[in-house]
C-alpha positions, -999 to +999 in steps of 0.1 A: +243-593+297+262-624+299+289-609+278+309-573+281+312-567+247+275-550+242+251-548+201+230-518+200+206-518+182+177-493+170+148-505+151+115-489+134+089-500+105+061-486+088+034-486+061+015-457+043-022-466+050-024-497+076-029-515+056-007-506+027+030-503+010+050-509+039+092-505+051+114-514+085+146-498+090+173-512+118+206-500+132+231-530+139+264-506+163+289-525+166+328-521+171+326-492+163+305-497+130+271-491+122+255-515+103+218-499+083+191-527+077+159-525+058+136-537+034+096-540+032+070-554+018+038-542-009+015-550+018+011-549+052+008-532+089+024-512+114+029-539+136+041-566+111+066-537+101+079-530+137+084-570+143+099-575+111+128-548+117+131-561+155+137-602+138+157-587+113+182-566+133+179-595+160+185-625+131+217-600+114+235-598+153+227-636+157+247-641+125+276-617+127+276-614+172+274-646+187+277-646+221+278-607+227+246-582+248+226-565+228+207-536+236+175-526+218+164-496+216+128-498+204+100-470+194+074-497+195+051-501+228+034-525+209+070-545+205+084-532+231+057-550+259+046-577+237+081-592+237+090-583+281+056-590+291+021-604+271+043-631+255+047-647+287+005-652+289-004-652+254+023-688+256+004-705+290-031-694+269-017-713+236-014-685+217-048-661+229-051-635+238-071-622+277-102-616+252-095-652+239-089-642+205-059-653+187-029-629+191-020-610+157+013-613+142+014-653+159+039-659+132+061-631+140+059-629+170+068-665+174+097-657+154+108-626+179+106-647+205+130-675+196+155-652+190+148-632+223+147-667+243+182-674+224+207-641+224+209-616+256+180-592+247+174-561+270+146-540+252+144-503+260+115-478+247+124-448+231+101-423+219+100-422+179+102-385+159+122-370+194+156-365+173+175-401+185+196-403+157+194-439+149+163-434+157+153-411+130+180-432+104+154-461+112+128-437+100+152-426+073+156-462+059+115-469+066+106-444+044+125-448+022+107-489+012+077-470+019+084-447-010+097-477-031+064-492-029+038-467-033+055-459-069 
């Protein structure tokens, strides 16, 4: 981390049905305060909501805490592995997978990549639904967003 000040972020995303109504939640912890963020879409996928949660949280941190180091705790192996490992080869291969197919959710991956490159981010996977306080809050925010779109 470049800066002594560290912002902590937790994120989660999901949907009922895949695709189906979806939601995302994030908690950004800075200066002793936890800010809750959430949103959703009427028809989406789990992976799109996981990516959106990370994008929204990093965008918020960038806008409000410029120059700080960021630790992201995420329960999505897809997002964590994608941004820390797979994306390098996707970019080299013209946004194609190892199977030579176009990368899914490329619009969101490009947005997340740009944010990740412009910030000092450390990514850590946490087990979902395992009692991790802020991860559980993110899940609750996500479920409320899904419920609001499932009426």
